[in-house]
N, C-alpha and C positions, 0 to 999 in steps of 0.2 A: 614626564606626566602625560598621560595620555588625554586628549582632548575629546576624545568620544564619550560619550555618557555611558555609566554601567547599565546592565541588562542581565538579568537572572533568567538562565533557560534550563528548563528542566524536561528531560526524555526519559523514557521508561527502557529505553535501549540504547547504546552507546550507538551515536550516528555516523560512525566511519567502521568498515567501508560502506558506500552505498549500494548493497549486493541483494537487497529484498526489498520489498513495497514500502514497509514503513519508514526504513532506514534511507531509502532513496530521498523520501520527501523531507526527513528530518536533515540529512547532511546539507541538500541544498538550503534549506530554512537557516541551517546553523552557518554554512558559509557566507549567504546574504547578509544575514544579521550581523556578523562580523566586520564587515566592511563599514557598517554605521554605528556599531557599538562596541564597547568592551564587555564581551560575554562570558559571564561566569556560568558554567556548566556542570550541572549535577545529572548524571546519568547511571544507569545500571548495566552492568557486562554480564549476560546471561550465558554466553558461549564463551569457555576459556579461551579458545582460537581468538577472539577479539582483543585480547589484552596486548597482542603485538602491535595493534594499531593505536595504542594510547597515545604516542608521541606525534602521530598524525593528527589525531583529534585535536590535542592540547596546541597546534598550530594555530588553530582558528579562535582560541579563547584566551582571555586574561586569567582566568584559573579554570582548572577543571578538576571536578571531583567523581570519580569512577567507582562506583560500589558493586564489589561481587554480588550475583544474584544467583545463589544456589537452587537449582530448580526444585530439589527435593525439600529442603527448608522450606522454600517457599509455597509448595504445596501443601505441607503441613501447616503452615500458618493459615491458608486460604479456607481451610477447615473451619477457623474460627469464625468466618463469615455466615457458616449455617446456624452456628449458636448466636451470633450477634444480631441476624437476619439482614446482613449486608450482602452486596455482590462478593464472590469469592474475588474477584480481580482486586478489590482494595486491600485485603490482607496480604494479598500474595506480594505487592509492590509496596508494603509498609515495612520500614526499616530504620532503626534507632539511628543508624550512623547517618543515614541521608537526611531523616529528620534535623539532627543537631546540625549538621552542615548547612542546611536551608536556613535554619535559624541565626547561626553566626554569620553567613553572609548578608541576611537582610541587616543586622545590627551593625556590620564592619561597614559594608560597602552603601548601603540604603539605596539600592537600586529603585528607580522610579518607572520602570518598565520591566514587565515579567512575561515571559512566555513560557507556557504549558504544552508541551506534546504528547497529546493521549489523556483521557479522562481519568485513567487510573491515579496519574500525578498531579491531578488538580487538589487532592486531599493535602498537600504540602503548602498551598500558598492560598487559604481561605482568605476572605477580605478582612477578617478582623486580624490577621497576621502581618498584611501587609497593605494597612490602609492608605497610604498615600501614594502606592504605586498603581500605574494602571496595568491590568492584568488580561493578557489574551490568551485564551484557550485555544488550541488547535485539536479539535475533537476527531478530525479527519471523517471518519464514519460514524454512523450512529450504530455503535456496537452492539448497542441492546437489541437492534433487529436482526443483526447477524445471528445473535445466538438463540433467539427465536426460532429463525430458520432452520438452524441446527436441530434444534429440539423437536421441530416436526418432522424432520428426515430421520431421526435416531429413534429407535424403540428402546423400551426399558429403562433401567435406572438413569444412563447417560442421557437420555431424553429428557428425563426428569430434570435434571441437573442444568442441563442447557437451557431448559424452558424458565427453569426457576432464575439462572443468572440473567436470562433475558428481562424478566420483569423487575429484579432487584437494580440491575444496572441501568435501566430505564429511569428508575427514580432518582439514582444518582445523577444522571446526566441532565435531568430536570434540574437539580438543586444546584449543578454547576453551572448551567446555562443562566440561571437566576444571580448566581453569585459573581459570575466574571464580568467585567466591562464589556468584553466581546467574545463571542465563541465562534470560531471557523468550522467550516464542513469543506469537503473537496468538491462537492458539486451542487448545484441547485436543487436536484432532487432529495439530497439528504439534508440540506438546508431546510427544505420545506416539511421534510418527515420530522425533525426535531422541532420545527414550529409547530406542528400540530399538536405534538405532544406537550409544548409549553408556550403556548401564544403569548404569554407575559413577556416573553423574553424574544419576541420578534424584532424588535428594533436593535437587539445586540447582536443577532446572528448575521454571519457574513459566509459568502461561498469563494472560496479561493481554489482553483485547480491546480492540478498536477502539472509537471512539465516534463520534458525529455531533453536530454544533451543531443542534439543533433550534430554537433560535430564528433561528438564520441561514437554515437550510433551511425555510423555512416557507410554505406555499401562500398564507396571508393576506398577505403582501408585496405592496406594489403594483408588480408587474413587467410591463412592457410585452410585449405579444406579439410575438416575435422572428419569427413565421412569416408569410410574406406572403399564404398563399393559403389558403382552405379545404379540408377534407377530413382523414380520420384522418391523425396524425403520431405516428412512432414516433422514438425518439433513442436515440443510444448516446453517452456522454461517456466521456471519457478521453484520455490522454497518447498521440497517434496517431504516435510513433515508436517506441512500446513494442512488441514483436514480438508478445506475446500479445494486444495490443489490435488490431493489423493483422490477426493470424489471424482473430480472432473477426468482424470486420467483413466480411472479405473472405469468410469462409466463409458467413456470413449472406446477403451481398449476392448471391452466387452459387448457394447452395444452397436458401436459404429464401425470400427475397424474390420471386422470380418467381411463387410460388406465390400468396403474399398480393397481389400488384397483380393476379393473374388474377381474384381474389375482390373485391378492392377497388382499382379502377383508380385511383381517386383519391387513394390512400394515399402517403405521403411518407416517406422515410427519412432523417434527418438525421445525421451522423456529427459531433460537436462536440469538439473537442480539438486542442490545440497541436502544431506539427511534423508535420501529415500527410506520411506518406512518399507517394512517386510512386505505389506500388500503392494506397495510400489515394486520393488525389486521381484515379486513373484511374476510381474508382467513381463520381465525379461525372458520367461520362457516361452512366451508366445509368439507365433512365427511373425518375424519381421519387425518386432519391436525390440528396442534396445534401452537400457536404463543406465546413463553414464555416471550419477552421482556427481560429487563436485567437480567443476571445471574451472580453470583459471580465468575463462574470458568466455563470455555466452557469444559475443559477437560474431564469432566464425561459424557457431550453429546457427544462428539466423541468416547471415550473409549466403551462407551457401545450401540451406533449405529451399525447397521449392514453395512452400507455404508455411505458416504457423498456425497452430490451432489454438483456442481459449473455450473448451467446451464446459464452463463453469455453470453448476446448477445453483451454487450459492456464491454471492459477490454483493461487494458493497463498493460505491465510489468508483474510482477511475482505476483501471488495471494498467500497472505500468509495463507489463509484459505484452500488452496490446500498442502501447505507444512506441515501446523499444521495437518491436517487430515492423510496425509501419516506418519507423524512422529508419529502419534497413531496407527498405523498400520492397518488402514482402507481403504477399495478401494474406490475410488474417481471417480463418474461419472461426466464428463464434456463437456463441448462445446469446440471446438478448441481454441475458443478466451481466457478460463481460462487457458489453457495449453501452451500459445503461447511462454509465457517467459521462458520455462523449455527445457533445451535440453536434447536429449537421450529419448524422449518420443514419436518419430514419429511414432512407432506401439503400441502405448497404446490401448489396446482394448476396454476402457470403455469410447469412445468417441462418441457424436451423434451431429450434426448439426441440426436436424429437430426433430419435437416431436417424431415421430415413431422411429428413430435412438435412441433416448435418451430413448425411453420407453424400448427398447430391451437391451440397455447396462446396465439401471437400473434394469432390471429382472435378467440380467446375471451378477450384482455384488451380487444381493440376492442369486444367486446360491450356491451350496454346492458342491466342491470348487468354487469359483469366478476366472474369467479368470486369474487373476494377484493376489498373495497372499498379504494380508495387510504386512507380515514381510518383502518380497521383497520390497515393495514400502518404509517401514521404512529403511530398509538398504541402499536403495538408496539414500534417503534423508540424511541419518546420512554423508554417505560418500561425497558428492557433496555439502551439502548446510551448513556448519559450519560458523558461524559469524566471527570467528576470521581471518581464511584465506581470507574471502571477504574483511574485515574492514581493514585489514593490508594495503590494495590497496590506501586506502585514505591515509595514512601516507606517502605512497611513492609519491603521488601525492603532498603533502602539502611540502615535503622537495626534491623532483628533480625539473628537467626541464621541459619541454613540455610534456604533457600527452602522446602523441604517440597513437600507437594502443592497449590499455591496454586489448582489448579483454573481454573474460570473466572469471570468475573463477569456472564456474561449468563444470563438465565433459561431456564427450561425449557420454561414454557408455550406451547402452540402458537399462533400466530396464526389467529383465526378467519375463515373465510369470510363473505363476504356472503350475507345470506338469500336 
């Protein structure tokens, strides 16, 4: 019999493999918790390809219940939210099998600690269902603000649906923050944003930053160059069916890229990420732009690029794509939104909010030497974004009393520009 105490961990998506933003955080959280607790994991599998990773996921768990989430049926369920006046996200993730498993696990295992990843999963463990357990909700971002941003940028019926989701989800986030013993956000600004909406929960809110595996993302690895031709290379990495990423690369390609090609005709822009939409695939017809789709490893694309770009117009929290590029010692050209969660980058030189400013910042990043060295960025990330130090905060929240003002775990000192 294990000497480790039991813990119930719920996630809206299987935490393995750590190949996209939310799964990177949930996997590292699962791996950390498994060293201190017997983890009983309940998670949905929304991508059929992820079933191949069931055994790898189970290695970190005492038990694991993986429930298929067919997106077609889930979208039909979500329409019930329009009738019920709830956010569409809740019925999307409402499932009888998952609910029954949670109930059975609470009765059989009697975990005194519960971690819930994403606000949509909070519906499974309200206080009255686990009155003796200490429950920590990792909300990560204030998603209601993201939907509100989408709504402002999208015209017509979809804009109305996004704005409605923002309003309804904000109400759900408020209730969850008041119900859970502690609620975690990924940055101090996200924590302050939620506290402004629900000041009564201020003492229960904490900020726990993301991290990056600097041993995995290292420019010293033997990584084959995936780029077939010479010339300066820019790269964007991310899930390419995610609307914010689609918007970012489309805007960059249309508004910024032509000016870069005018100055650097041999320059190429690679869009690297799974499930590219038709809109993204169409960018591959533009001069100098290539869309790769899924790749087995993004590290070669970062290691051999001259710079990474993160021209996000809608972003919440910390962008893993930025941390990973910096860990690979690459200059990163970004909007303020893409860097908003990173502290100590107030004077970062490669930032632009409009096409002309981004064009200038990109050309500067491709100069020799760039305004900030890749090694300086790697050193900065390695010092401030280690997973172990950040995730230890979760254990303190599970074992301690009220969350209090957890602040953030990232440093304050700015990264130094290259001389």
